[in-house]
C-alpha positions in Angstrom: 10.2 33.1 10.8 11.8 30.6 8.4 12.9 27.1 9.3 15.7 25.5 7.3 15.0 21.8 6.9 18.1 19.7 5.9 17.1 16.2 4.9 15.9 14.0 2.0 13.3 14.4 -0.7 12.2 11.0 -1.9 9.5 9.2 -3.7 7.8 6.6 -1.5 6.4 3.3 -2.9 4.2 2.2 -0.1 2.9 -1.4 -0.1 0.5 -3.2 2.3 1.0 -6.8 3.3 -2.2 -8.1 4.8 -0.6 -10.7 7.0 2.1 -10.5 9.7 5.8 -10.5 8.9 6.4 -12.6 12.1 4.2 -15.4 10.7 6.2 -15.5 7.5 9.8 -15.3 8.8 11.1 -18.4 10.7 13.8 -17.4 13.2 15.7 -20.7 12.9 15.9 -20.1 9.1 17.2 -16.5 9.1 20.6 -17.7 7.7 18.9 -18.8 4.5 16.2 -16.2 4.4 14.2 -16.2 1.1 10.7 -14.8 1.5 8.2 -13.2 -0.8 5.2 -11.0 0.4 2.1 -10.6 -1.7 1.2 -6.9 -1.5 -2.2 -6.3 -3.1 -2.1 -2.5 -2.6 0.6 -0.2 -3.9 0.8 3.6 -4.0 3.5 6.1 -4.9 3.8 9.2 -2.7 5.9 12.3 -2.2 8.1 11.6 0.8 11.6 12.0 2.3 12.2 13.6 5.7 12.7 17.1 4.5 9.6 17.0 2.3 7.4 15.5 5.0 8.6 17.9 7.7 8.1 20.9 5.4 4.6 19.7 4.6 3.7 19.5 8.3 5.2 22.9 9.1 3.5 24.5 6.2 0.1 23.2 7.2 0.6 24.8 10.6 1.3 28.2 9.0 5.1 28.0 9.3 7.7 29.0 6.7 9.7 25.8 5.8 12.7 26.0 3.6 13.8 22.4 2.6 17.5 22.0 1.8 17.8 18.8 -0.3 18.8 17.3 -3.6 16.5 16.0 -6.3 17.6 13.8 -9.2 16.8 14.0 -12.9 13.3 12.7 -12.2 12.6 15.3 -9.6 10.7 17.9 -11.6 7.3 16.6 -10.4 8.4 16.9 -6.7 9.7 20.4 -7.3 6.5 21.5 -8.9 4.5 20.1 -5.9 6.6 22.0 -3.4 6.0 25.2 -5.2 2.3 24.5 -5.6 2.1 24.1 -1.8 3.8 27.5 -1.4 7.0 26.0 0.0 10.2 27.9 -0.7 12.5 25.9 -3.0 15.5 28.1 -3.2 17.7 25.5 -1.4 16.5 22.5 -3.4 19.3 21.4 -5.8 19.2 19.0 -8.7 21.6 16.2 -9.8 21.1 15.3 -13.4 22.9 12.0 -13.6 21.0 10.1 -10.9 17.5 9.4 -9.6 15.8 11.1 -6.8 16.0 9.1 -3.6 13.5 6.2 -3.5 12.0 4.4 -0.5 10.2 1.1 -0.9 8.1 0.6 2.3 6.1 -2.5 3.1 3.7 -2.4 6.1 2.0 -5.5 7.7 -1.2 -5.6 9.6 0.5 -4.8 12.9 2.1 -1.7 11.4 5.5 -3.3 11.3 7.5 -2.0 8.4 10.3 -3.3 6.1 12.0 -0.5 4.1 14.5 -0.5 1.2 16.0 2.9 0.5 18.0 4.0 -2.5 19.7 7.3 -1.7 20.3 8.5 -5.2 20.7 12.3 -5.4 20.6 12.5 -1.6 24.3 11.5 -1.6 25.2 14.8 -3.1 23.3 16.9 -0.5 26.5 18.2 0.9 26.9 20.4 -2.2 24.1 22.6 -0.6 25.7 24.9 1.9 24.2 26.9 4.8 25.5 30.5 5.2 24.6 33.4 7.4 22.2 35.0 4.9 20.0 31.9 4.7 17.2 33.9 6.4 16.3 31.1 8.8 16.0 31.5 12.6 15.9 27.8 13.3 16.9 24.6 11.6 16.8 20.8 11.7 19.3 18.1 10.6 17.1 15.2 9.5 18.3 12.0 7.8 20.4 12.8 4.7 23.7 11.9 3.2 26.4 11.4 5.8 28.7 14.2 4.6 25.7 16.5 4.3 24.6 15.9 7.9 28.1 16.5 9.3 28.8 19.6 7.2 25.4 21.1 7.7 25.6 20.8 11.5 28.9 22.7 11.4 27.5 25.3 9.1 24.5 25.9 11.3 26.9 26.6 14.2 29.0 28.9 12.1 25.8 30.8 10.9 24.6 31.1 14.5 21.3 29.2 13.7 20.1 26.9 16.5 19.0 23.5 15.2 17.4 20.2 16.1 19.5 17.0 15.5 17.2 14.3 14.2 19.4 11.5 13.1 16.6 9.0 12.4 17.5 6.0 10.3 20.8 7.8 9.5 22.0 7.3 13.1 23.9 4.0 12.4 26.2 5.9 10.0 27.9 7.7 12.9 30.2 6.5 15.6 30.4 7.7 19.2 32.7 10.6 18.4 30.5 11.8 15.6 27.4 11.7 17.7 29.0 13.4 20.7 30.0 16.2 18.2 26.4 16.5 17.0 25.2 16.7 20.5 27.7 19.5 21.3 26.5 21.4 18.3 22.8 21.0 18.5 20.3 22.9 20.6 17.6 20.1 20.7 17.7 16.4 19.9 14.7 14.3 18.6 14.9 10.5 18.4 12.5 7.6 18.8 12.9 5.0 21.6 15.1 2.7 19.5 17.3 5.5 18.3 17.6 6.8 21.8 19.0 3.5 23.0 21.4 3.4 20.1 22.5 7.0 20.8 23.2 6.1 24.4 25.1 2.9 23.4 27.4 4.7 21.0 28.1 7.8 23.0 28.3 6.1 26.4 25.9 8.7 27.8 22.5 8.2 29.4 19.5 10.1 28.2 19.7 12.2 31.4 23.4 13.0 30.6 22.6 13.9 27.0 19.7 16.2 28.1 22.0 18.2 30.2 24.1 19.2 27.2 21.3 20.6 25.1 18.2 22.7 25.6 16.0 19.7 25.3 15.9 16.0 24.3 12.7 14.4 23.0 12.2 10.6 22.7 9.1 9.6 20.8 7.3 6.4 21.9 4.7 5.9 19.2 1.3 5.1 20.7 2.7 5.8 24.2 3.4 9.5 23.5 6.9 10.9 24.1 9.4 11.7 26.8 10.6 15.3 27.1 14.0 15.6 28.8 15.2 19.0 30.1 18.4 19.3 32.2 18.1 15.7 33.5 14.3 15.9 34.3 11.9 13.7 32.3 8.3 14.5 31.5 5.9 12.0 29.8 3.6 13.7 27.3 0.7 11.4 26.6 -0.2 10.4 23.0 -3.3 11.7 21.2 -5.6 8.9 20.2 -6.0 8.8 16.4 -9.4 8.5 14.7 -8.0 5.3 13.1 -4.7 3.6 12.4 -4.1 3.4 8.7 -0.5 4.1 7.8 2.5 5.0 10.1 4.7 6.2 7.3 5.8 9.8 8.0 4.3 10.0 11.5 7.7 11.0 13.0 8.2 13.7 10.4 4.7 15.1 11.0 5.6 15.2 14.7 8.8 17.1 13.9 6.9 19.7 11.9 4.9 20.4 15.1 8.1 20.6 17.1 9.6 23.2 14.8 6.4 25.2 14.8 6.4 25.4 18.6 10.1 26.2 18.8 9.7 29.0 16.3 6.9 30.4 18.5 9.1 30.1 21.7 6.7 27.6 23.3 7.8 25.4 26.2 9.1 22.1 25.0 6.3 20.1 26.5 3.8 22.2 24.6 5.8 21.6 21.4 5.6 17.9 22.0 1.8 18.0 22.6 1.4 19.7 19.2 3.7 17.0 17.7 1.5 14.3 19.1 -1.6 15.8 17.6 0.1 15.9 14.2 1.3 12.3 14.5 -2.3 11.2 15.3 -3.7 13.1 12.2 -1.0 11.5 9.9 -1.4 7.9 11.0 -5.2 8.1 10.1 -4.3 8.8 6.4 -2.3 6.9 3.8 1.0 8.4 2.7 3.2 10.9 4.4 1.8 14.1 2.9 -2.0 13.5 2.5 -3.4 14.6 5.8 -5.0 18.0 6.7 -5.4 19.9 9.9 -8.7 19.7 11.8 -7.6 22.2 14.5 -5.9 25.6 14.9 -2.4 25.3 16.3 -2.4 28.4 18.5 
C-alpha cells in the first residue's frame, strides 16, 4: 500500500556548537544581536521532511512515494532515493534554482537554530495529486505554502485520507487556513509548540480539534506523545534512546512510523508507540537518514 508524502527534499548542513546558546545570547541585548558560534563539526546530509519520512517508512517495509521538487543540484538526491528503492515518479525538478537547503546548528542541550532556503520547494505546487496516484494514504508535511494548500484539496478530491503535519510551515497560515486543513484532514500531527500555536490561531482547544478528525497526535520529545481521539487523551511514554546524539529529523522518523501503522490499520496508540521507537533510534545517530532498524515492526 503506497503512501504519498508531500513535503520538502533538502540538503542539510548540520553543525555542532559545543557550548550553550543561552550562555552566548544576552536577553537585554537582543535588540542589537550580533553573535558568532564556533562550530568545529560540520556534515552535509540528505534531508527535508518528505525525504526523511520516506526513509523511515521504507526502513519499516512501507511503500513511500515522495512528492517534492528538487533544484538543478538535485541529481545526487534523486539517485539516492532510487538506490534506496523509493519511488520517484512524483519528484520534479526546477532547473533555475537550488534544491532547498537547511543550515542547522545544535548546542550541547540539543537546542537548535536553523536557517532555511526554500529554493525549488517554492515550486512544489506544480506537482499535482490525482485519482490515479496509486496511494491509499498521504501526508501534508512542511512545503511551499501554495503546495500545502493545493495538495490538501487534491487529496480530498482524490478520496485519499491524509495526515496534516504543518511543522515549521504552520506560521504561514492564519486561522481560516488552519481550520480548513483540519476540516480536510483525517489525522493531525504536531509537536507541543505547534499544538499551542494551532490552538491560538484556530481558537479551538486540542480537545475540540480532536473531535473533528480521526486522531490528533502531539509529540512531546523526551516525554513521549499525547494521542487525542474524540476528546479523550492518552499519554504514550517515550522510548529511552541508547544515546542522545542529534535530534535532527526525529519528528520525521516518528511520522514514518505513524504512516506505517495507519497503513496497517493499527489503533492510533500503537502507531504512536512505533513512532516513539523510530524517534529513539534516530536521535542516537547523526543526520536524519543514517539510522537502521534494530527490531521488526510487526
